[in-house]
Every structure is written in structure tokens, then in C-alpha cells.
Backbone as CSV, one residue per row, in Angstrom:
resi,resn,N_x,N_y,N_z,CA_x,CA_y,CA_z,C_x,C_y,C_z
1,UNK,132.846,-124.946,-24.013,131.500,-125.502,-23.998,130.762,-125.087,-25.258
2,UNK,130.186,-126.040,-25.982,129.437,-125.740,-27.193,127.976,-126.058,-26.970
3,UNK,127.127,-125.147,-27.395,125.690,-125.293,-27.218,125.012,-125.280,-28.568
4,UNK,124.079,-126.209,-28.793,123.301,-126.237,-30.012,121.870,-125.833,-29.694
5,UNK,121.374,-124.847,-30.450,119.980,-124.473,-30.373,119.318,-124.823,-31.698
6,UNK,118.034,-125.119,-31.649,117.299,-125.410,-32.855,117.001,-124.118,-33.592
7,UNK,117.433,-124.019,-34.857,117.163,-122.841,-35.669,116.066,-123.086,-36.694
8,UNK,115.708,-124.319,-36.906,114.624,-124.609,-37.837,114.003,-125.942,-37.458
9,UNK,112.820,-126.181,-37.969,112.074,-127.373,-37.586,112.668,-128.645,-38.165
10,UNK,113.609,-128.526,-39.094,114.176,-129.717,-39.715,115.455,-130.185,-39.048
11,UNK,115.932,-129.439,-38.044,117.180,-129.810,-37.383,116.931,-130.892,-36.344
12,UNK,118.031,-131.515,-35.866,117.901,-132.564,-34.864,119.162,-132.665,-34.053
13,UNK,119.102,-133.355,-32.897,120.272,-133.419,-32.018,120.333,-134.715,-31.259
14,UNK,121.440,-134.989,-30.553,121.559,-136.192,-29.768,122.078,-135.856,-28.383
15,UNK,121.855,-136.733,-27.456,122.183,-136.454,-26.061,123.335,-137.332,-25.609
16,UNK,124.398,-136.676,-25.099,125.527,-137.359,-24.477,126.356,-138.201,-25.433
17,UNK,126.092,-138.128,-26.744,126.947,-138.786,-27.711,126.966,-140.296,-27.622
18,UNK,125.974,-140.921,-27.017,125.962,-142.365,-26.885,124.897,-142.917,-27.810
19,UNK,124.647,-144.238,-27.729,123.618,-144.837,-28.553,122.223,-144.622,-27.973
20,UNK,122.149,-144.022,-26.787,120.858,-143.711,-26.210,120.179,-142.640,-27.049
21,UNK,118.970,-142.909,-27.495,118.263,-141.985,-28.373,117.432,-141.024,-27.547
22,UNK,117.562,-139.740,-27.860,116.758,-138.724,-27.204,115.342,-138.844,-27.730
23,UNK,114.438,-139.430,-26.960,113.094,-139.739,-27.430,112.279,-138.492,-27.750
24,UNK,112.698,-137.340,-27.217,111.949,-136.116,-27.469,112.187,-135.565,-28.869
25,UNK,113.377,-135.784,-29.417,113.747,-135.038,-30.611,114.084,-135.865,-31.846
26,UNK,114.677,-137.023,-31.728,115.235,-137.653,-32.916,115.376,-139.152,-32.744
27,UNK,115.747,-139.792,-33.857,116.133,-141.191,-33.836,117.351,-141.374,-34.738
28,UNK,118.125,-142.413,-34.469,119.319,-142.691,-35.252,118.974,-143.715,-36.331
29,UNK,119.293,-143.377,-37.578,119.104,-144.296,-38.689,120.451,-144.530,-39.373
30,UNK,120.471,-145.484,-40.277,121.707,-145.749,-41.010,121.376,-146.179,-42.430
31,UNK,122.322,-145.967,-43.325,122.187,-146.402,-44.708,123.566,-146.753,-45.240
32,UNK,123.598,-147.518,-46.321,124.879,-147.900,-46.910,125.596,-146.706,-47.513
33,UNK,124.842,-145.683,-47.915,125.440,-144.504,-48.550,125.979,-143.506,-47.539
34,UNK,125.250,-143.298,-46.435,125.594,-142.220,-45.510,126.040,-142.698,-44.131
35,UNK,125.911,-143.989,-43.854,126.255,-144.456,-42.521,125.167,-144.078,-41.521
36,UNK,125.566,-143.774,-40.276,124.614,-143.416,-39.227,124.317,-141.928,-39.287
37,UNK,123.041,-141.583,-39.116,122.638,-140.182,-39.157,121.387,-139.999,-38.311
38,UNK,121.019,-138.743,-38.092,119.886,-138.414,-37.237,118.698,-137.934,-38.051
39,UNK,117.516,-138.278,-37.575,116.273,-137.810,-38.183,115.370,-137.301,-37.068
40,UNK,114.849,-136.077,-37.248,113.940,-135.520,-36.244,112.652,-136.331,-36.218
41,UNK,112.147,-136.621,-35.045,110.916,-137.390,-34.918,109.691,-136.552,-35.239
42,UNK,109.803,-135.261,-34.983,108.684,-134.354,-35.236,109.239,-132.944,-35.358
43,UNK,108.385,-132.005,-35.743,108.825,-130.617,-35.823,109.277,-130.138,-34.449
44,UNK,110.348,-129.373,-34.455,110.928,-128.881,-33.203,110.868,-127.368,-33.196
45,UNK,110.450,-126.814,-32.081,110.332,-125.359,-31.978,111.690,-124.688,-32.120
46,UNK,111.676,-123.500,-32.705,112.901,-122.718,-32.807,113.447,-122.400,-31.418
47,UNK,114.776,-122.283,-31.349,115.493,-121.933,-30.122,115.404,-123.018,-29.049
48,UNK,115.045,-124.239,-29.442,115.064,-125.349,-28.500,116.517,-125.752,-28.226
49,UNK,116.875,-125.835,-26.966,118.227,-126.250,-26.607,118.373,-127.751,-26.835
50,UNK,119.317,-128.116,-27.694,119.529,-129.519,-28.009,120.744,-130.098,-27.300
51,UNK,121.845,-129.388,-27.347,123.105,-129.923,-26.840,123.904,-128.825,-26.164
52,UNK,124.521,-129.154,-25.053,125.498,-128.269,-24.424,126.560,-129.162,-23.799
53,UNK,127.743,-129.186,-24.394,128.753,-130.125,-23.939,130.154,-129.656,-24.312
54,UNK,131.131,-130.244,-23.641,132.524,-129.959,-23.945,132.982,-130.863,-25.092
55,UNK,133.920,-130.390,-25.907,134.397,-131.207,-27.027,135.254,-132.374,-26.563
56,UNK,135.243,-133.441,-27.334,136.138,-134.565,-27.086,137.576,-134.107,-27.254
57,UNK,137.813,-133.443,-28.363,139.136,-132.901,-28.666,138.944,-131.769,-29.660
58,UNK,139.857,-130.831,-29.659,139.789,-129.753,-30.643,141.198,-129.275,-30.951
59,UNK,141.302,-128.458,-31.973,142.596,-127.904,-32.343,142.457,-126.997,-33.536
60,UNK,143.530,-126.303,-33.903,143.489,-125.440,-35.085,143.254,-126.277,-36.341
61,UNK,142.697,-125.640,-37.350,142.473,-126.338,-38.607,143.327,-125.732,-39.707
62,UNK,143.688,-126.549,-40.664,144.510,-126.102,-41.779,143.644,-125.437,-42.840
63,UNK,144.236,-124.539,-43.589,143.543,-123.879,-44.688,143.377,-124.878,-45.825
64,UNK,142.127,-125.211,-46.148,141.869,-126.217,-47.172,142.300,-125.764,-48.562
65,UNK,142.393,-124.444,-48.753,142.729,-123.927,-50.072,144.229,-123.964,-50.338
66,UNK,145.025,-124.104,-49.291,146.476,-124.102,-49.456,147.004,-125.528,-49.486
67,UNK,147.910,-125.784,-50.387,148.509,-127.114,-50.476,150.029,-127.027,-50.473
68,UNK,150.547,-125.928,-49.952,151.993,-125.755,-49.873,152.369,-125.475,-48.434
69,UNK,153.653,-125.308,-48.198,154.126,-125.038,-46.846,154.033,-123.565,-46.478
70,UNK,153.449,-122.747,-47.349,153.196,-121.347,-47.012,151.851,-121.292,-46.301
71,UNK,151.863,-121.377,-44.987,150.622,-121.498,-44.225,150.594,-120.472,-43.102
72,UNK,149.388,-120.257,-42.589,149.223,-119.393,-41.434,149.637,-120.155,-40.177
73,UNK,150.030,-119.409,-39.156,150.401,-120.010,-37.876,149.272,-119.781,-36.888
74,UNK,148.814,-120.836,-36.244,147.745,-120.751,-35.259,148.249,-121.263,-33.916
75,UNK,147.702,-120.703,-32.857,148.048,-121.140,-31.508,147.512,-122.547,-31.276
76,UNK,148.333,-123.430,-30.749,147.906,-124.798,-30.483,146.946,-124.892,-29.305
77,UNK,146.829,-123.821,-28.538,145.937,-123.833,-27.375,144.594,-123.183,-27.684
78,UNK,144.604,-121.902,-28.042,143.342,-121.177,-28.251,142.918,-121.137,-29.706
79,UNK,143.780,-121.577,-30.611,143.493,-121.682,-32.043,143.427,-120.340,-32.768
80,UNK,143.832,-119.283,-32.105,143.842,-117.971,-32.743,145.049,-117.857,-33.665
81,UNK,144.857,-117.140,-34.796,145.985,-116.933,-35.697,147.027,-116.051,-35.021
82,UNK,148.283,-116.424,-35.178,149.384,-115.696,-34.552,150.072,-114.826,-35.598
83,UNK,150.198,-113.548,-35.270,150.897,-112.613,-36.143,152.197,-112.197,-35.469
84,UNK,153.276,-112.063,-36.214,154.573,-111.726,-35.614,154.579,-110.450,-34.804
85,UNK,153.727,-109.493,-35.145,153.766,-108.196,-34.469,152.944,-108.152,-33.198
86,UNK,152.203,-109.242,-32.883,151.322,-109.215,-31.725,152.100,-109.353,-30.427
87,UNK,151.544,-108.780,-29.353,152.112,-108.926,-28.015,153.044,-107.797,-27.676
88,UNK,152.744,-107.077,-26.601,153.541,-105.921,-26.229,154.301,-106.106,-24.927
89,UNK,153.746,-106.879,-24.012,154.355,-106.964,-22.690,155.575,-107.867,-22.706
90,UNK,156.541,-107.559,-21.836,157.739,-108.384,-21.743,157.396,-109.801,-21.318
91,UNK,156.414,-109.904,-20.407,156.034,-111.229,-19.909,155.416,-112.059,-21.020
92,UNK,154.550,-111.412,-21.821,153.886,-112.144,-22.898,154.876,-112.590,-23.958
93,UNK,155.902,-111.765,-24.208,156.838,-112.050,-25.288,158.063,-112.834,-24.854
94,UNK,158.176,-113.127,-23.582,159.319,-113.904,-23.131,159.299,-115.275,-23.812
95,UNK,160.352,-115.591,-24.524,160.413,-116.855,-25.247,160.156,-116.714,-26.727
96,UNK,159.952,-115.474,-27.232,159.737,-115.304,-28.655,161.024,-115.562,-29.419
97,UNK,160.870,-115.981,-30.690,162.036,-116.219,-31.528,162.369,-114.972,-32.331
98,UNK,163.294,-115.124,-33.289,163.740,-113.954,-34.042,162.639,-113.362,-34.912
99,UNK,161.581,-114.125,-35.191,160.462,-113.621,-35.980,159.365,-113.035,-35.104
100,UNK,159.663,-112.861,-33.821,158.705,-112.319,-32.861,157.455,-113.187,-32.740
101,UNK,157.629,-114.483,-32.879,156.569,-115.458,-32.635,156.885,-116.148,-31.317
102,UNK,155.919,-116.180,-30.410,156.148,-116.804,-29.109,156.231,-118.316,-29.277
103,UNK,157.221,-118.917,-28.665,157.364,-120.366,-28.653,157.167,-120.888,-27.240
104,UNK,156.412,-121.973,-27.123,156.197,-122.607,-25.826,157.547,-122.877,-25.163
105,UNK,157.669,-122.505,-23.902,158.941,-122.651,-23.193,159.300,-124.111,-22.945
106,UNK,158.318,-125.009,-23.064,158.585,-126.433,-22.849,158.903,-127.165,-24.149
107,UNK,158.037,-127.010,-25.158,158.213,-127.796,-26.383,158.757,-126.989,-27.552
108,UNK,158.662,-125.656,-27.487,159.208,-124.824,-28.546,158.284,-124.588,-29.722
109,UNK,157.032,-125.074,-29.639,156.092,-124.871,-30.739,155.317,-123.573,-30.529
110,UNK,154.831,-122.935,-31.606,154.169,-121.631,-31.492,152.853,-121.682,-30.716
111,UNK,152.716,-120.781,-29.767,151.466,-120.508,-29.057,151.384,-118.998,-28.878
112,UNK,150.266,-118.515,-28.377,150.108,-117.063,-28.227,151.072,-116.474,-27.203
113,UNK,151.122,-117.104,-26.023,151.904,-116.532,-24.930,152.070,-117.578,-23.831
114,UNK,152.591,-117.139,-22.683,152.840,-118.087,-21.593,151.558,-118.570,-20.932
115,UNK,150.459,-117.894,-21.156,149.176,-118.379,-20.643,148.673,-119.537,-21.500
116,UNK,148.742,-119.358,-22.812,148.285,-120.421,-23.706,149.149,-121.673,-23.580
117,UNK,150.435,-121.506,-23.336,151.295,-122.689,-23.249,150.946,-123.558,-22.050
118,UNK,150.248,-122.994,-21.061,149.846,-123.775,-19.884,148.427,-124.330,-20.003
119,UNK,147.757,-124.036,-21.102,146.403,-124.541,-21.304,146.443,-126.057,-21.487
120,UNK,145.611,-126.818,-20.758,145.700,-128.285,-20.790,145.601,-128.912,-22.174
121,UNK,144.784,-128.332,-23.073,144.649,-128.949,-24.394,146.001,-129.042,-25.089
122,UNK,146.903,-128.140,-24.758,148.266,-128.192,-25.305,149.231,-128.854,-24.323
123,UNK,149.262,-128.356,-23.093,150.279,-128.804,-22.129,150.136,-130.270,-21.754
124,UNK,148.895,-130.809,-21.787,148.670,-132.201,-21.403,148.642,-133.143,-22.602
125,UNK,148.858,-132.615,-23.786,148.827,-133.453,-24.982,150.174,-133.438,-25.694
126,UNK,150.207,-132.829,-26.880,151.425,-132.891,-27.693,152.627,-132.250,-27.025
127,UNK,152.409,-131.261,-26.152,153.529,-130.585,-25.504,154.385,-131.577,-24.717
128,UNK,153.744,-132.517,-24.037,154.493,-133.517,-23.275,155.365,-134.368,-24.192
129,UNK,154.796,-134.754,-25.327,155.539,-135.596,-26.264,156.669,-134.810,-26.912
130,UNK,156.336,-133.622,-27.417,157.342,-132.824,-28.128,158.494,-132.422,-27.212
131,UNK,158.172,-132.061,-25.972,159.229,-131.637,-25.053,160.067,-132.827,-24.587
132,UNK,159.410,-133.956,-24.351,160.113,-135.151,-23.886,161.090,-135.667,-24.939
133,UNK,160.645,-135.625,-26.193,161.450,-136.188,-27.279,162.199,-135.127,-28.070
134,UNK,162.044,-133.859,-27.658,162.725,-132.754,-28.347,162.363,-132.731,-29.835
135,UNK,161.057,-132.737,-30.101,160.556,-132.692,-31.474,160.478,-131.230,-31.908
136,UNK,161.338,-130.782,-32.804,161.363,-129.365,-33.162,160.245,-128.976,-34.125
137,UNK,159.903,-127.698,-34.066,158.978,-127.095,-35.024,159.793,-126.510,-36.165
138,UNK,159.327,-126.641,-37.434,158.074,-127.256,-37.870,158.269,-128.737,-38.208
139,UNK,157.157,-129.468,-38.442,157.246,-130.853,-38.894,157.632,-130.889,-40.372
140,UNK,157.794,-132.062,-40.956,158.171,-132.147,-42.372,157.230,-131.401,-43.306
141,UNK,155.935,-131.412,-42.982,154.945,-130.735,-43.822,154.176,-129.726,-42.974
142,UNK,154.305,-128.447,-43.298,153.531,-127.442,-42.571,152.057,-127.512,-42.950
143,UNK,151.786,-127.774,-44.230,150.390,-127.956,-44.610,149.890,-129.264,-44.010
144,UNK,148.752,-129.198,-43.380,148.132,-130.313,-42.658,148.833,-130.638,-41.347
145,UNK,149.711,-129.745,-40.859,150.355,-130.045,-39.580,149.354,-129.972,-38.431
146,UNK,148.317,-129.126,-38.550,147.349,-129.037,-37.463,146.454,-130.264,-37.426
147,UNK,146.106,-130.785,-38.598,145.379,-132.055,-38.619,146.240,-133.155,-38.000
148,UNK,147.535,-133.093,-38.242,148.460,-134.079,-37.675,148.499,-133.987,-36.155
149,UNK,148.473,-132.755,-35.622,148.471,-132.561,-34.170,147.165,-133.067,-33.571
150,UNK,146.034,-132.781,-34.237,144.746,-133.272,-33.735,144.725,-134.795,-33.748
151,UNK,145.300,-135.393,-34.771,145.385,-136.855,-34.815,146.182,-137.380,-33.629
152,UNK,147.276,-136.716,-33.289,148.058,-137.115,-32.117,147.227,-136.965,-30.847
153,UNK,146.453,-135.887,-30.736,145.595,-135.696,-29.558,144.559,-136.803,-29.458
154,UNK,144.033,-137.240,-30.597,143.082,-138.346,-30.582,143.755,-139.629,-30.108
155,UNK,144.975,-139.867,-30.550,145.693,-141.072,-30.131,145.962,-141.070,-28.633
156,UNK,146.155,-139.890,-28.073,146.410,-139.802,-26.635,145.162,-140.100,-25.808
157,UNK,143.997,-140.154,-26.468,142.778,-140.569,-25.768,142.839,-142.038,-25.373
158,UNK,143.723,-142.797,-26.021,143.836,-144.224,-25.707,144.080,-144.415,-24.217
159,UNK,144.911,-143.565,-23.640,145.216,-143.666,-22.214,144.188,-142.928,-21.373
160,UNK,143.834,-141.717,-21.811,143.002,-140.850,-20.979,141.540,-141.285,-20.946
161,UNK,141.006,-141.649,-22.113,139.588,-142.009,-22.221,139.454,-143.253,-23.098
162,UNK,139.848,-144.423,-22.600,139.847,-145.618,-23.452,138.476,-145.985,-24.008
163,UNK,137.425,-145.833,-23.220,136.083,-146.169,-23.706,135.651,-145.199,-24.803
164,UNK,135.914,-143.916,-24.582,135.582,-142.900,-25.575,136.383,-143.121,-26.852
165,UNK,137.640,-143.480,-26.694,138.491,-143.773,-27.849,137.904,-144.906,-28.674
166,UNK,137.458,-145.958,-28.010,136.916,-147.109,-28.722,135.657,-146.729,-29.485
167,UNK,134.780,-145.949,-28.836,133.572,-145.488,-29.514,133.921,-144.618,-30.713
168,UNK,134.857,-143.721,-30.506,135.265,-142.797,-31.561,135.754,-143.573,-32.779
169,UNK,136.550,-144.595,-32.536,137.160,-145.351,-33.624,136.159,-146.257,-34.325
170,UNK,135.257,-146.868,-33.563,134.399,-147.902,-34.116,133.071,-147.393,-34.663
171,UNK,132.552,-146.297,-34.107,131.186,-145.906,-34.433,131.070,-144.782,-35.455
172,UNK,132.173,-144.137,-35.782,132.098,-142.995,-36.683,132.471,-143.383,-38.109
173,UNK,131.859,-142.687,-39.036,132.090,-142.973,-40.443,133.441,-142.417,-40.893
174,UNK,134.158,-143.208,-41.669,135.473,-142.761,-42.139,135.618,-142.839,-43.654
175,UNK,134.759,-143.628,-44.323,134.723,-143.699,-45.793,136.097,-143.994,-46.393
176,UNK,136.845,-144.858,-45.737,138.190,-145.180,-46.213,138.167,-145.813,-47.595
177,UNK,137.203,-146.694,-47.848,137.142,-147.372,-49.143,136.949,-146.386,-50.283
178,UNK,136.180,-145.333,-50.032,135.967,-144.309,-51.060,137.176,-143.404,-51.197
179,UNK,137.750,-143.008,-50.066,138.843,-142.045,-50.069,140.117,-142.617,-50.692
180,UNK,140.328,-143.925,-50.555,141.572,-144.506,-51.076,141.611,-144.528,-52.595
181,UNK,140.471,-144.258,-53.243,140.422,-144.199,-54.701,140.528,-142.774,-55.236
182,UNK,140.724,-141.810,-54.339,140.845,-140.412,-54.747,142.284,-139.960,-54.526
183,UNK,142.929,-139.526,-55.597,144.354,-139.193,-55.536,144.646,-138.098,-54.525
184,UNK,143.777,-137.080,-54.448,144.026,-135.982,-53.499,143.922,-136.453,-52.059
185,UNK,143.006,-137.387,-51.786,142.875,-137.929,-50.432,144.081,-138.792,-50.074
186,UNK,144.534,-139.585,-51.038,145.695,-140.445,-50.794,146.918,-139.603,-50.472
187,UNK,147.134,-138.530,-51.236,148.290,-137.670,-50.990,148.172,-136.973,-49.641
188,UNK,146.990,-136.452,-49.320,146.794,-135.781,-48.030,147.027,-136.746,-46.874
189,UNK,146.552,-137.982,-47.024,146.770,-138.990,-45.981,148.259,-139.244,-45.775
190,UNK,149.001,-139.315,-46.858,150.439,-139.558,-46.760,151.140,-138.422,-46.024
191,UNK,150.709,-137.193,-46.285,151.300,-136.035,-45.610,151.068,-136.119,-44.105
192,UNK,149.824,-136.410,-43.714,149.498,-136.500,-42.292,150.270,-137.643,-41.639
193,UNK,150.345,-138.776,-42.310,151.057,-139.926,-41.749,152.556,-139.655,-41.629
194,UNK,153.116,-138.917,-42.579,154.536,-138.564,-42.481,154.786,-137.629,-41.303
195,UNK,153.867,-136.693,-41.081,153.996,-135.827,-39.904,153.859,-136.630,-38.622
196,UNK,152.892,-137.555,-38.601,152.695,-138.374,-37.404,153.921,-139.238,-37.141
197,UNK,154.512,-139.739,-38.201,155.746,-140.511,-38.043,156.834,-139.645,-37.428
198,UNK,156.881,-138.399,-37.835,157.843,-137.450,-37.270,157.598,-137.273,-35.773
199,UNK,156.320,-137.255,-35.366,155.985,-137.101,-33.947,156.301,-138.360,-33.149
200,UNK,155.937,-139.517,-33.700,155.914,-140.759,-32.921,157.040,-141.723,-33.258
201,UNK,157.305,-141.931,-34.546,158.292,-142.938,-34.912,159.693,-142.552,-34.468
202,UNK,159.902,-141.274,-34.188,161.200,-140.871,-33.645,161.427,-141.508,-32.278
203,UNK,160.358,-142.056,-31.706,160.517,-142.815,-30.465,161.541,-143.935,-30.646
204,UNK,161.575,-144.498,-31.844,162.465,-145.626,-32.092,163.932,-145.210,-32.021
205,UNK,164.177,-143.910,-32.168,165.548,-143.423,-32.155,166.008,-143.055,-30.749
206,UNK,165.111,-143.189,-29.772,165.441,-142.790,-28.412,165.621,-144.019,-27.529
207,UNK,166.546,-143.932,-26.599,166.778,-145.044,-25.688,165.548,-145.333,-24.844
208,UNK,164.788,-144.278,-24.557,163.630,-144.448,-23.680,162.359,-144.649,-24.491
209,UNK,162.494,-144.983,-25.771,161.344,-145.019,-26.664,160.220,-145.920,-26.162
210,UNK,160.530,-147.155,-25.843,159.480,-148.087,-25.447,158.873,-147.692,-24.102
211,UNK,159.705,-147.141,-23.229,159.191,-146.685,-21.942,158.190,-145.551,-22.141
212,UNK,158.513,-144.607,-23.014,157.606,-143.496,-23.299,156.353,-144.006,-23.989
213,UNK,156.524,-144.935,-24.932,155.372,-145.493,-25.629,154.412,-146.142,-24.644
214,UNK,154.960,-146.869,-23.666,154.104,-147.493,-22.654,153.454,-146.442,-21.767
215,UNK,154.220,-145.410,-21.399,153.705,-144.375,-20.502,152.496,-143.681,-21.094
216,UNK,152.586,-143.309,-22.369,151.504,-142.563,-23.007,150.582,-143.455,-23.824
217,UNK,150.885,-144.756,-23.864,150.121,-145.715,-24.663,150.047,-145.264,-26.121
218,UNK,151.155,-144.793,-26.607,151.218,-144.369,-27.998,151.305,-145.588,-28.909
219,UNK,150.841,-145.438,-30.138,150.863,-146.560,-31.089,152.264,-146.785,-31.624
220,UNK,153.081,-147.453,-30.832,154.490,-147.655,-31.195,154.610,-148.301,-32.573
221,UNK,153.743,-149.238,-32.867,153.689,-149.850,-34.197,152.228,-149.928,-34.625
222,UNK,151.575,-148.775,-34.603,150.136,-148.715,-34.847,149.787,-149.214,-36.242
223,UNK,148.698,-149.934,-36.317,148.187,-150.427,-37.583,147.883,-149.240,-38.496
224,UNK,148.426,-149.261,-39.698,148.206,-148.171,-40.641,146.724,-147.999,-40.941
225,UNK,145.992,-149.117,-40.997,144.563,-149.030,-41.281,143.829,-148.223,-40.215
226,UNK,144.234,-148.394,-38.956,143.612,-147.635,-37.870,143.879,-146.150,-38.046
227,UNK,145.109,-145.803,-38.385,145.455,-144.399,-38.579,144.683,-143.804,-39.745
228,UNK,144.517,-144.552,-40.823,143.777,-144.027,-41.963,142.297,-143.888,-41.645
229,UNK,141.774,-144.765,-40.812,140.387,-144.601,-40.367,140.238,-143.316,-39.574
230,UNK,141.201,-143.039,-38.709,141.158,-141.800,-37.930,141.244,-140.575,-38.836
231,UNK,142.106,-140.630,-39.840,142.207,-139.505,-40.769,140.887,-139.318,-41.505
232,UNK,140.244,-140.422,-41.890,138.943,-140.330,-42.536,137.906,-139.685,-41.640
233,UNK,137.920,-140.044,-40.360,137.009,-139.421,-39.395,137.315,-137.936,-39.274
234,UNK,138.600,-137.584,-39.235,138.990,-136.176,-39.160,138.472,-135.398,-40.354
235,UNK,138.429,-136.025,-41.512,137.956,-135.346,-42.712,136.445,-135.212,-42.742
236,UNK,135.739,-136.215,-42.243,134.298,-136.286,-42.455,133.451,-135.783,-41.302
237,UNK,133.976,-135.810,-40.073,133.112,-135.615,-38.915,133.266,-134.324,-38.121
238,UNK,134.305,-133.531,-38.302,134.479,-132.406,-37.374,133.531,-131.249,-37.618
239,UNK,133.391,-130.428,-36.583,132.685,-129.155,-36.678,133.743,-128.073,-36.828
240,UNK,133.623,-127.267,-37.879,134.587,-126.195,-38.112,133.995,-124.863,-37.689
241,UNK,134.799,-124.073,-37.003,134.400,-122.738,-36.565,135.389,-121.749,-37.159
242,UNK,134.892,-120.800,-37.918,135.759,-119.806,-38.541,135.326,-118.412,-38.091
243,UNK,136.136,-117.753,-37.308,135.943,-116.338,-36.967,137.327,-115.762,-36.722
244,UNK,137.577,-115.256,-35.541,138.935,-114.803,-35.242,139.863,-115.983,-34.996
245,UNK,139.256,-117.160,-34.865,140.028,-118.377,-34.655,139.688,-119.375,-35.754
246,UNK,140.570,-120.311,-35.980,140.334,-121.378,-36.943,140.299,-122.680,-36.165
247,UNK,139.104,-123.190,-35.926,138.920,-124.251,-34.942,138.262,-125.473,-35.556
248,UNK,138.835,-126.621,-35.287,138.259,-127.909,-35.645,137.955,-128.632,-34.340
249,UNK,136.721,-129.062,-34.141,136.353,-129.672,-32.870,135.503,-130.910,-33.090
250,UNK,135.564,-131.833,-32.145,134.732,-133.026,-32.156,133.910,-133.051,-30.877
251,UNK,132.588,-133.093,-31.025,131.687,-133.219,-29.892,131.046,-134.592,-29.940
252,UNK,130.782,-135.163,-28.780,130.121,-136.472,-28.749,128.832,-136.441,-29.554
253,UNK,128.006,-135.441,-29.305,126.692,-135.371,-29.917,126.740,-134.857,-31.338
254,UNK,127.634,-133.930,-31.584,127.701,-133.289,-32.898,128.101,-134.244,-33.996
255,UNK,128.792,-135.333,-33.635,129.344,-136.209,-34.653,128.281,-136.763,-35.586
256,UNK,127.140,-137.143,-35.048,126.076,-137.650,-35.902,125.332,-136.528,-36.607
257,UNK,125.352,-135.326,-36.038,124.666,-134.206,-36.668,125.335,-133.797,-37.967
258,UNK,126.588,-134.177,-38.148,127.277,-133.849,-39.393,126.643,-134.556,-40.578
259,UNK,125.908,-135.616,-40.301,125.289,-136.359,-41.385,123.857,-135.912,-41.584
């Protein structure tokens, strides 16, 4: 659960992440340069509660400063950085590999322990796909692999929350036209798409591929433009939290506050 409090009179917030405008605090405006954004209607007292809601989706975030496969390992459930020496109990370490990193007993990807592997954000999302299709860790590119996993979690909203998925895709700014002219963005997009292909396109190599695609409503032949729009949203709209965890999250209300 994430809560937003007003820390200054210039801040603003939205309610329930819909087009309904919170008449007490703000209005939604738009421009050709910035897209949709929020403007406070009047000065707001400090410590005013604006938002308290669960995220649409969240996951670990990649280190923006690193562009190689030498990356930190984060738990796919709690987003905490995983160190090889952590964990003392036999129960916690059951399933660790030779590097003393715990691997999920179902999909084989790194998580903190057997508690984290059962956390729904992991067990009900990529874990089902990876375990069903035997997708081994790591993907082709370790850098940006967490963005790739979050992208997969967003795609799984197609089945779980179709209305929310449609809003997410259609109403958020992605700046694709600008990003496609930047070499670093183009390369990063290719890395994420190659990882996603590793997750999903391997469906084509399985006898049960189409059945699984129908079951999870995965983009068996997803439009590349749609995927690039999602990557643009991932770049422009998330809330990043950096402390003992490295967390990228999307909140219904927070999305417009980023602007």
C-alpha cells in the first residue's frame, strides 16, 4: 500500500486513477509537450492525505548506470537485493544453487527464500510462465531483465484486469516518436524485446504453445508497436523507490503525478 501526503502547497494528487477529477485538490490538463498532467486548484495544506492505494504492478528495477551483464540480483517478489551469503536456516536455503543464491522451487529464478517464492506478485505472474515453459535463468540480457519481467507482468494484466490494461495502454504517455530517434533508447528497447521474446516467443517451440497463449492471453504475435508503447510507459511513468530495496511501481493515481 502506498500513501501520498502533501509536503508542499504546490503538490497535487488524483483519486482512484480514473478520469474522475478530485474537485478538492486538482484538475487534469494536457499539452502537446507533456501530455496529461495535474495542476493543483488551490494551495493545499501540508500533510494532507492525497492517495492511499495498492500498485497496479511492481517489480525490481535495473541499475540505470550499468549497461553490461554485470548486475545486481534482486528478489522478484520483495525486490530486495540478494547477496550470496544471506540466509542461515536450512528451510530458508533449501533450493539454493552452488553460489548460495536461493532459486524458486517452481521456476528456478532467484528469490529471497521459500516465503518470497509463494508471494502472488511472483507466483501468479512470471513464475507460472517460466515454470510451465521451463524458461531458465538468466535471460539473454541480464541488464534490463527486471524491466523485461515487469513488462511481462503488465502483459498478464490482459487476462486479469482487461479494463485496467486498456486504460494503462491508451491513457499514459509513452513518447515513442521521441524515443525512436535516440540511439540509447532504441538499443535499450531492443534488449527488452529480446528478453521478452525469450519469455514468450519460446511458446512457438512448444507443442502446447497456442493452448498456453490462450490460457494466459499472452501476445502470441503481439504488435511490436504495442510493446514499444509499453516500454515507453515503463521508462516515463513509474515511481522508483530506492532504500534497502530497488523498486519500480505503477499506481493508478501516481501515473499522472509523474508529470
